[in-house]
N, C-alpha and C positions, 0 to 999 in steps of 0.2 A: 847257946852262943853267947855265953858270959855277959848278959846283959845287952848285947845288942841285937839288931831286929835280926829275925829270919831273913835269909836271902829270898827277895821280891823282884819281879818285873822292873827294870829302869824306867822310872817317868818323869815326866817334866818337873816334879816337884822336887825331884832329888837333887842335890846340890854337888857337883864334881868340882867346883871351882877350886878348892883348895888339896885336891887329892895328887898326892904323890908318892909314887912307891919306891923311887930310887932306881928304877930301869928306864932308862931315857925311850926306850921304843914303846913301853907299855902308857908313859905319862903322856907322851906323845899322842898316841892313840886316844885317850881317855879325853886329854882335851881337845883334841880336833876331829876325830871319827866316831866314837862310841855312838854317840846318838843318833848321826846320819845312817851309820851301820843297822842301826836297830829301826829306823824308820824306812829304810828301802828294803828290808829285809834279808840283809846278808848275814847277820848274826842275832841272837837274843842276847842280852845280857842281864844279870841277877846281880843285885847289889844288896849289902847289908849297911846299915845306918848307926851312928852313935845312939845311944837311949835316947828316946825321946826327942828326936832331931831327924833332920832331912839330909844331913851332913855323911855323905859317903863313906865309909874307912874301908871296904872290902868289896870287890867284886869278880863275877867272872863271865866268860861269852861262850855260848853255844852256837854248833852251825851244823850243818850237815856237808859230808865229805864222802867221796867213793876211794877207795883203796884198791890198787892193783893186789890181784892174788899173790903174784910173785914176790910181793914185799912181805908178806905175811909167811911164808913157808909153804910144806906140802900139804896138801888139802887131805881132811879126813878120808881113809878108806871107803871106799864104795861112793864116793861123792863125787860131782862134776860141777865144782862151784863156779859161778858166773866170772867174767874176767875181771872184773870191779868187786869188791865186796862194799857193803853200805855201813857207814859208819859215823859216829857223832863226834866232831871236833872240839877240844875245848881250846878254843884260841888263844884267851887270857884268862889268868886267875893272878890277883894281885891284893896286897892288903896295905893299907898305908904305912910307910916308913916307922915313924914311931910305934906301931903295934905290931911289929914282925918278929921281934925277940923278945916279948912283953910275956910269953909263955900261957896265953889264954888259947891259943890253938885257933885263931880266926881262919888262917890260911887251911887248918885241916877239915873244919866246918864246912867251908866252903867247897872243897874238894868231896868231901860227903855229899853235899846237898848235889853238887854236878853229878857225881856219880848216881845218886837216887833219881834222878829228874831222867837221866838217860837209861836207866832200867825202867822207868815208868813209860817212857816211851817205846822202848822194846818191846812191851806189852801189846803195843797197838801197831806197830810199823816195825819191820825187820831191821833191825840194828846188831852187825856181828862185832864190832868193834868200838873202843872208845879210842881217840887217838890224840895226843898232845905233843906240842913241840917245846922239848925242855931247853931253853936257854943257855944253860949251863952246866958244869958237872955236879955243883951241888943241887941244882933243880932237878937233875937227871936221878941223883938218889932220892931226893924227897920223893920223887913221882914213883920209883921203884917199889916204895914201901907200900904203894894202895896196887901194886899187881902190874905196872907198866913194865913192859920189856921193848928192845929196841927193834925197829924194822928194818928190813934189810934194805943197804941203798939202792935206788931205783931214780929212773928219771922223774918219780913224783914226789921224790923226797926234798926236802928245804934245801935250796944251794945256796952257799957263802962261797966268799972268796977268805977262807980261814975258817977258825972256830966260830961255830954259829948253833942254830938250834939241831937237836938230835931228836929225830921224830920217833915216838915211843908210842905202845898201843897196848891194850889188855883187850882180850877176848869178854865179851858180855857176859857169857855164861860162866867164866870163873868169879865175876862179880856176883853173881846173884844169890849164893849160900852164905856171905858175907855181909850183904846190904839189905837182903829182901825184906827186914823189918823195918826199916826206917822210911819216914817219910819226908819230901822235900818240901820246901816251902812253907807257905801258911795253909 
């Protein structure tokens, strides 16, 4: 991770005071909700820090979610899947502004870690999809590099008054061959 710590569970010793990624909705969440969401069990946040420091420079959070089958498309032949499919939601992924275009790949490293954690969970608990809400077209393209594709619009999809998040998903089985040799976190 280019000298930065491997992603680890957010804890009290991690400093989020100076964390800004330039996206107001994420910055606001980091400053006002991230610790409460973790304490209440709504999401689990993983952070990476400056070398030899507790200063957070990147993070992502994961939680569980159910995806309506009709959002995904036709079921596999011969199967009768449930109405809702189990999934992991990548709720937020962010890198501090000054490192975003540095070329060190911190965002990609965080994404890789999130995928590997999701795959690891899927070995013990059934998870069919990994889901993310891309905040804009640039991020939509970025997530597509990891195999995410658009879900069909349903009542379940995020709603906005105008341009907003585009819900994307990838089937866990398509991730296994690419990421099975990686290890998440410490």
